[in-house]
Backbone as JSON Lines, residues from 0, in Angstrom:
{"i":0,"aa":"M","n":[-52.8,-25.01,-35.79],"ca":[-53.2,-25.65,-34.55],"c":[-53.92,-24.67,-33.64]}
{"i":1,"aa":"A","n":[-53.43,-23.45,-33.53],"ca":[-54.06,-22.48,-32.63],"c":[-55.46,-22.1,-33.09]}
{"i":2,"aa":"Q","n":[-55.67,-22.08,-34.39],"ca":[-56.99,-21.72,-34.89],"c":[-58.02,-22.79,-34.55]}
{"i":3,"aa":"S","n":[-57.64,-24.05,-34.61],"ca":[-58.59,-25.11,-34.27],"c":[-58.89,-25.13,-32.79]}
{"i":4,"aa":"V","n":[-57.95,-24.75,-31.96],"ca":[-58.18,-24.7,-30.52],"c":[-59.22,-23.63,-30.19]}
{"i":5,"aa":"V","n":[-59.13,-22.49,-30.84],"ca":[-60.1,-21.42,-30.59],"c":[-61.49,-21.85,-31.04]}
{"i":6,"aa":"I","n":[-61.59,-22.51,-32.16],"ca":[-62.9,-22.95,-32.64],"c":[-63.52,-23.95,-31.67]}
{"i":7,"aa":"F","n":[-62.73,-24.92,-31.21],"ca":[-63.28,-25.96,-30.34],"c":[-63.49,-25.49,-28.91]}
{"i":8,"aa":"S","n":[-62.74,-24.48,-28.46],"ca":[-62.89,-24.05,-27.07],"c":[-63.82,-22.85,-26.91]}
{"i":9,"aa":"E","n":[-64.04,-22.08,-27.95],"ca":[-64.86,-20.88,-27.83],"c":[-66.11,-20.88,-28.69]}
{"i":10,"aa":"V","n":[-65.99,-21.21,-29.96],"ca":[-67.08,-21.03,-30.91],"c":[-68.13,-22.13,-30.79]}
{"i":11,"aa":"I","n":[-67.72,-23.37,-30.89],"ca":[-68.67,-24.49,-30.88],"c":[-69.45,-24.57,-29.56]}
{"i":12,"aa":"P","n":[-68.81,-24.45,-28.38],"ca":[-69.6,-24.48,-27.15],"c":[-70.59,-23.33,-27.02]}
{"i":13,"aa":"T","n":[-70.22,-22.17,-27.52],"ca":[-71.14,-21.03,-27.45],"c":[-72.36,-21.26,-28.32]}
{"i":14,"aa":"I","n":[-72.16,-21.76,-29.52],"ca":[-73.29,-22.04,-30.4],"c":[-74.18,-23.13,-29.8]}
{"i":15,"aa":"L","n":[-73.57,-24.19,-29.28],"ca":[-74.35,-25.25,-28.65],"c":[-75.13,-24.75,-27.44]}
{"i":16,"aa":"A","n":[-74.53,-23.87,-26.65],"ca":[-75.2,-23.35,-25.47],"c":[-76.38,-22.47,-25.84]}
{"i":17,"aa":"V","n":[-76.24,-21.65,-26.88],"ca":[-77.35,-20.8,-27.31],"c":[-78.5,-21.63,-27.84]}
{"i":18,"aa":"V","n":[-78.19,-22.64,-28.64],"ca":[-79.24,-23.52,-29.16],"c":[-79.88,-24.3,-28.02]}
{"i":19,"aa":"A","n":[-79.08,-24.72,-27.06],"ca":[-79.61,-25.45,-25.91],"c":[-80.56,-24.59,-25.09]}
{"i":20,"aa":"L","n":[-80.2,-23.34,-24.87],"ca":[-81.09,-22.45,-24.13],"c":[-82.38,-22.19,-24.88]}
{"i":21,"aa":"Y","n":[-82.3,-22.09,-26.2],"ca":[-83.51,-21.93,-27.0],"c":[-84.44,-23.12,-26.83]}
{"i":22,"aa":"F","n":[-83.88,-24.33,-26.97],"ca":[-84.7,-25.53,-26.8],"c":[-85.23,-25.65,-25.38]}
{"i":23,"aa":"L","n":[-84.4,-25.32,-24.41],"ca":[-84.81,-25.43,-23.02],"c":[-85.96,-24.49,-22.7]}
{"i":24,"aa":"F","n":[-85.83,-23.24,-23.08],"ca":[-86.88,-22.27,-22.78],"c":[-88.16,-22.53,-23.59]}
{"i":25,"aa":"S","n":[-88.01,-22.88,-24.85],"ca":[-89.21,-23.15,-25.63],"c":[-89.89,-24.42,-25.16]}
{"i":26,"aa":"G","n":[-89.13,-25.39,-24.69],"ca":[-89.73,-26.61,-24.16],"c":[-90.46,-26.38,-22.86]}
{"i":27,"aa":"V","n":[-89.91,-25.54,-22.01],"ca":[-90.56,-25.25,-20.72],"c":[-91.82,-24.41,-20.94]}
{"i":28,"aa":"L","n":[-91.73,-23.42,-21.81],"ca":[-92.87,-22.52,-22.01],"c":[-94.03,-23.19,-22.76]}
{"i":29,"aa":"D","n":[-93.71,-24.11,-23.66],"ca":[-94.75,-24.77,-24.45],"c":[-95.13,-26.14,-23.9]}
{"i":30,"aa":"N","n":[-94.56,-26.51,-22.75],"ca":[-94.8,-27.81,-22.12],"c":[-94.45,-28.96,-23.05]}
{"i":31,"aa":"K","n":[-93.31,-28.86,-23.72],"ca":[-92.82,-29.93,-24.59],"c":[-91.62,-30.58,-23.9]}
{"i":32,"aa":"R","n":[-91.84,-31.78,-23.43],"ca":[-90.81,-32.47,-22.65],"c":[-89.59,-32.82,-23.49]}
{"i":33,"aa":"T","n":[-89.8,-33.17,-24.76],"ca":[-88.66,-33.55,-25.6],"c":[-87.73,-32.36,-25.86]}
{"i":34,"aa":"Y","n":[-88.29,-31.18,-26.05],"ca":[-87.46,-29.99,-26.24],"c":[-86.68,-29.68,-24.97]}
{"i":35,"aa":"T","n":[-87.33,-29.83,-23.83],"ca":[-86.67,-29.54,-22.56],"c":[-85.51,-30.5,-22.33]}
{"i":36,"aa":"I","n":[-85.74,-31.77,-22.54],"ca":[-84.68,-32.76,-22.35],"c":[-83.56,-32.56,-23.37]}
{"i":37,"aa":"G","n":[-83.93,-32.25,-24.61],"ca":[-82.92,-31.97,-25.63],"c":[-82.08,-30.75,-25.28]}
{"i":38,"aa":"G","n":[-82.71,-29.73,-24.72],"ca":[-81.97,-28.54,-24.3],"c":[-81.0,-28.83,-23.18]}
{"i":39,"aa":"I","n":[-81.44,-29.65,-22.23],"ca":[-80.55,-30.02,-21.12],"c":[-79.37,-30.83,-21.63]}
{"i":40,"aa":"V","n":[-79.64,-31.79,-22.51],"ca":[-78.56,-32.62,-23.05],"c":[-77.58,-31.78,-23.87]}
{"i":41,"aa":"L","n":[-78.08,-30.88,-24.69],"ca":[-77.19,-30.02,-25.47],"c":[-76.36,-29.1,-24.59]}
{"i":42,"aa":"F","n":[-76.95,-28.6,-23.51],"ca":[-76.21,-27.71,-22.62],"c":[-75.1,-28.46,-21.91]}
{"i":43,"aa":"V","n":[-75.38,-29.66,-21.45],"ca":[-74.34,-30.46,-20.8],"c":[-73.26,-30.83,-21.82]}
{"i":44,"aa":"L","n":[-73.67,-31.12,-23.03],"ca":[-72.71,-31.42,-24.09],"c":[-71.84,-30.2,-24.39]}
{"i":45,"aa":"A","n":[-72.43,-29.01,-24.38],"ca":[-71.67,-27.79,-24.63],"c":[-70.66,-27.53,-23.52]}
{"i":46,"aa":"V","n":[-70.95,-27.99,-22.32],"ca":[-70.02,-27.79,-21.21],"c":[-68.84,-28.76,-21.3]}
{"i":47,"aa":"F","n":[-69.11,-30.02,-21.64],"ca":[-68.06,-31.03,-21.57],"c":[-67.31,-31.27,-22.87]}
{"i":48,"aa":"I","n":[-67.86,-30.89,-24.0],"ca":[-67.2,-31.18,-25.28],"c":[-65.85,-30.48,-25.44]}
{"i":49,"aa":"P","n":[-65.65,-29.25,-24.96],"ca":[-64.32,-28.66,-25.12],"c":[-63.24,-29.45,-24.38]}
{"i":50,"aa":"F","n":[-63.56,-29.97,-23.22],"ca":[-62.57,-30.73,-22.46],"c":[-62.19,-32.02,-23.18]}
{"i":51,"aa":"V","n":[-63.15,-32.68,-23.76],"ca":[-62.89,-33.94,-24.47],"c":[-62.07,-33.67,-25.74]}
{"i":52,"aa":"I","n":[-62.47,-32.69,-26.5],"ca":[-61.78,-32.41,-27.78],"c":[-60.39,-31.83,-27.53]}
{"i":53,"aa":"L","n":[-60.28,-30.87,-26.61],"ca":[-58.99,-30.23,-26.38],"c":[-58.0,-31.18,-25.74]}
{"i":54,"aa":"S","n":[-58.47,-32.12,-24.91],"ca":[-57.52,-33.07,-24.34],"c":[-56.99,-34.03,-25.39]}
{"i":55,"aa":"S","n":[-57.78,-34.29,-26.43],"ca":[-57.28,-35.15,-27.49],"c":[-56.38,-34.39,-28.48]}
{"i":56,"aa":"I","n":[-56.58,-33.08,-28.62],"ca":[-55.75,-32.28,-29.52],"c":[-54.38,-31.99,-28.91]}
{"i":57,"aa":"I","n":[-54.4,-31.64,-27.63],"ca":[-53.14,-31.21,-26.98],"c":[-52.35,-32.36,-26.46]}
Protein backbone atom coordinates (compact mmCIF):
# COMPACT_ATOMS: atom_id res chain seq x y z
CA MET A 1 0.00 0.00 0.00
CA ALA A 2 2.75 2.47 0.86
CA GLN A 3 4.50 1.91 -2.45
CA SER A 4 1.39 2.77 -4.45
CA VAL A 5 0.88 5.94 -2.43
CA VAL A 6 4.37 7.15 -3.29
CA ILE A 7 3.85 6.44 -6.98
CA PHE A 8 0.52 8.28 -7.12
CA SER A 9 1.55 11.21 -4.93
CA GLU A 10 5.11 11.83 -6.16
CA VAL A 11 6.03 10.11 -9.42
CA ILE A 12 2.99 10.44 -11.68
CA PRO A 13 2.32 14.15 -10.93
CA THR A 14 5.97 15.01 -11.52
CA ILE A 15 6.03 13.27 -14.89
CA LEU A 16 2.74 14.90 -15.90
CA ALA A 17 4.00 18.33 -14.83
CA VAL A 18 7.24 18.00 -16.82
CA VAL A 19 5.37 16.89 -19.94
CA ALA A 20 2.85 19.70 -19.40
CA LEU A 21 5.60 22.31 -19.18
CA TYR A 22 7.16 20.94 -22.36
CA PHE A 23 3.86 21.22 -24.23
CA LEU A 24 3.14 24.62 -22.72
CA PHE A 25 6.47 26.16 -23.63
CA SER A 26 6.67 24.60 -27.08
CA GLY A 27 3.12 25.71 -27.79
CA VAL A 28 3.81 29.29 -26.74
CA LEU A 29 7.11 29.54 -28.60
CA ASP A 30 5.81 27.97 -31.83
CA ASN A 31 2.40 29.68 -31.68
CA LYS A 32 0.56 26.34 -31.52
CA ARG A 33 -2.65 26.82 -29.61
CA THR A 34 -3.41 23.11 -29.22
CA TYR A 35 -0.06 22.43 -27.54
CA THR A 36 -0.58 25.37 -25.20
CA ILE A 37 -4.07 24.26 -24.19
CA GLY A 38 -2.89 20.66 -23.83
CA GLY A 39 -0.05 21.81 -21.58
CA ILE A 40 -2.43 23.79 -19.39
CA VAL A 41 -4.84 20.86 -19.12
CA LEU A 42 -2.04 18.42 -18.27
CA PHE A 43 -0.63 20.77 -15.64
CA VAL A 44 -4.00 21.18 -13.95
CA LEU A 45 -4.47 17.42 -14.14
CA ALA A 46 -1.05 16.92 -12.53
CA VAL A 47 -2.10 19.17 -9.67
CA PHE A 48 -5.47 17.58 -8.93
CA ILE A 49 -4.94 13.89 -9.77
CA PRO A 50 -3.06 13.02 -6.54
CA PHE A 51 -5.93 14.31 -4.43
CA VAL A 52 -8.51 12.30 -6.37
CA ILE A 53 -6.51 9.07 -6.39
CA LEU A 54 -5.21 9.29 -2.82
CA SER A 55 -8.64 10.08 -1.41
CA SER A 56 -9.98 6.93 -3.04
CA ILE A 57 -7.04 4.79 -1.82
CA ILE A 58 -7.03 5.98 1.79
